[in-house]
C-alpha positions as CSV (number, residue, x, y, z in Angstrom):
1,M,-56.8,-31.0,40.7
2,T,-55.3,-34.5,39.9
3,S,-51.9,-36.0,40.6
4,D,-50.3,-39.1,38.9
5,T,-48.7,-41.4,41.4
6,A,-47.1,-44.6,39.8
7,F,-46.3,-47.7,41.8
8,S,-44.3,-50.6,40.3
9,S,-44.7,-54.2,41.1
10,V,-44.1,-57.6,39.6
11,D,-47.0,-59.6,38.7
12,E,-47.0,-63.0,40.1
13,T,-48.6,-64.9,37.0
14,N,-46.4,-63.1,34.6
15,V,-42.7,-62.2,34.9
16,H,-43.5,-58.7,33.3
17,P,-43.2,-55.5,35.7
18,T,-46.6,-54.0,36.4
19,T,-46.9,-50.2,36.9
20,R,-50.0,-49.0,38.6
21,H,-50.9,-45.2,38.3
22,F,-53.2,-43.4,40.6
23,D,-55.1,-40.2,39.9
24,V,-56.1,-38.3,43.0
25,A,-59.5,-36.5,41.9
26,P,-62.2,-34.9,44.2
27,L,-65.4,-36.3,44.9
28,E,-68.5,-34.1,44.9
29,D,-70.3,-35.8,47.5
30,D,-67.7,-36.2,50.1
31,E,-67.5,-32.8,52.1
32,D,-64.8,-33.6,54.5
33,H,-62.1,-34.5,52.2
34,P,-63.0,-34.8,48.7
35,M,-60.6,-37.3,47.2
36,M,-60.7,-40.2,45.0
37,L,-58.2,-42.7,43.8
38,S,-58.4,-44.3,40.4
39,S,-55.8,-47.1,39.3
40,S,-55.0,-48.4,36.0
41,N,-52.3,-51.2,35.5
42,S,-50.1,-51.4,32.4
43,I,-48.0,-54.3,31.4
44,D,-45.8,-53.6,28.5
45,D,-48.4,-53.5,25.6
46,Q,-51.7,-54.6,28.0
47,Q,-53.7,-52.2,29.8
48,S,-56.5,-53.2,32.1
49,P,-59.8,-51.0,33.0
50,S,-59.6,-48.3,35.4
51,T,-61.2,-48.8,38.9
52,K,-62.1,-45.9,41.1
53,T,-61.6,-46.6,45.0
54,N,-62.7,-44.1,47.6
55,V,-59.6,-43.1,49.9
56,E,-61.8,-43.7,52.9
57,T,-62.5,-47.2,52.2
58,L,-58.7,-47.8,52.0
59,D,-58.6,-46.3,55.5
60,D,-55.3,-44.5,54.5
61,K,-55.7,-41.4,57.0
62,S,-51.8,-40.5,56.3
63,L,-52.6,-40.0,52.5
64,S,-55.7,-37.8,53.3
65,K,-53.5,-35.7,55.7
66,L,-50.9,-35.4,53.3
67,Y,-53.4,-34.5,50.7
68,D,-54.8,-31.7,53.0
69,D,-51.3,-30.5,53.7
70,W,-50.6,-30.2,50.2
71,L,-53.5,-28.0,49.6
72,E,-53.0,-25.7,52.5
73,L,-49.5,-25.2,51.2
74,D,-50.7,-24.6,47.6
75,A,-53.1,-21.9,49.2
76,E,-50.5,-20.3,51.1
77,L,-48.2,-20.3,47.9
78,R,-50.9,-18.6,45.9
79,L,-51.4,-15.9,48.6
80,F,-47.4,-15.4,48.5
81,E,-47.1,-15.1,44.8
82,P,-48.7,-11.6,44.4
83,K,-46.5,-10.4,47.3
84,H,-43.3,-11.8,45.8
85,K,-44.0,-10.3,42.5
86,E,-44.4,-7.0,44.1
87,Y,-41.1,-7.7,46.0
88,V,-39.4,-8.2,42.8
89,G,-40.8,-5.4,40.9
90,K,-39.7,-3.0,43.9
91,L,-36.2,-4.6,43.9
92,D,-35.8,-3.9,40.0
93,E,-36.9,-0.4,40.7
94,V,-34.4,0.0,43.4
95,E,-31.6,-1.5,41.4
96,S,-32.3,0.7,38.5
97,L,-32.5,3.8,40.9
98,K,-29.3,2.9,42.3
99,A,-27.6,2.5,38.8
100,K,-28.7,6.2,38.1
101,Y,-27.6,7.8,41.1
102,R,-24.3,5.7,41.0
103,M,-23.6,7.1,37.4
104,E,-24.7,10.8,38.7
105,Y,-22.3,10.2,41.6
106,D,-19.6,9.2,39.6
107,K,-19.8,12.3,37.2
108,Y,-19.8,14.6,40.2
109,K,-16.9,12.5,41.8
110,K,-15.2,13.0,38.6
111,K,-15.7,16.8,38.6
112,L,-14.9,16.9,42.1
113,D,-11.5,15.4,41.5
114,Q,-10.6,17.6,38.7
115,I,-11.3,20.8,40.8
116,Q,-9.0,19.3,43.8
117,N,-6.2,18.6,41.1
118,D,-6.7,22.1,39.7
119,I,-6.5,23.6,43.3
120,K,-3.4,21.7,43.9
121,E,-1.9,23.1,40.8
122,L,-2.9,26.5,41.6
123,K,-1.3,26.1,45.2
124,K,2.1,25.2,43.5
125,T,1.8,27.9,41.1
126,Y,1.1,30.6,43.8
127,S,3.4,29.2,46.1
128,K,6.3,29.6,43.5
129,K,5.0,33.0,42.7
130,G,4.9,33.6,46.7
131,I,8.3,32.8,46.9
132,E,9.3,35.2,44.0
133,V,7.4,37.9,45.7
134,L,8.9,37.2,49.0
135,L,12.3,37.3,47.3
136,N,11.3,40.6,45.8
137,I,10.0,41.9,49.0
138,I,12.9,40.6,51.1
139,P,15.5,43.0,49.7
140,E,12.9,46.0,50.0
141,Y,12.6,45.0,53.7
142,E,16.2,44.7,54.3
143,L,16.7,48.0,52.7
144,Y,14.0,49.5,54.7
145,R,15.2,47.6,57.9
146,Q,18.9,49.4,57.3
147,L,17.3,52.6,56.6
148,I,15.3,52.4,60.0
149,F,18.6,51.3,61.8
150,F,20.5,54.0,60.0
151,C,18.0,56.7,60.9
152,E,18.0,55.7,64.6
153,K,21.5,56.1,64.9
154,K,21.7,59.6,62.7
155,E,18.3,60.7,63.7
156,C,17.0,61.3,60.3
């Protein structure tokens, strides 16, 4: 695993800016922190040969710790990636089920609303017919009541 880090500086002999690139590469014989820096300078059109310097000789413990932290984070992210893919897959599945059942629900809701409207119309129709029936029954009832009243007085 390599990383390209660039540091810019001004060369004292020339007025041209100098850029140094450091590549981080693992060493095979260092068991604790396998890391190695190789640097290269570039001045506009010139390039100097690259030199390799061991991080431990630079006595830069913070760089070593930073690299270890980065490796740890990389390992954690590699473990997290399949879980995240599974989560996204299940989330997509839930969303598709949600859309499917929403369409079915809307269809049933529409049917239910239509049935409720039909019931209201039938109630209106039957309530009008019921009034007509009552109006037809009331005169008969009045006649019956009058007959009962008349019969009570005359003892039919």
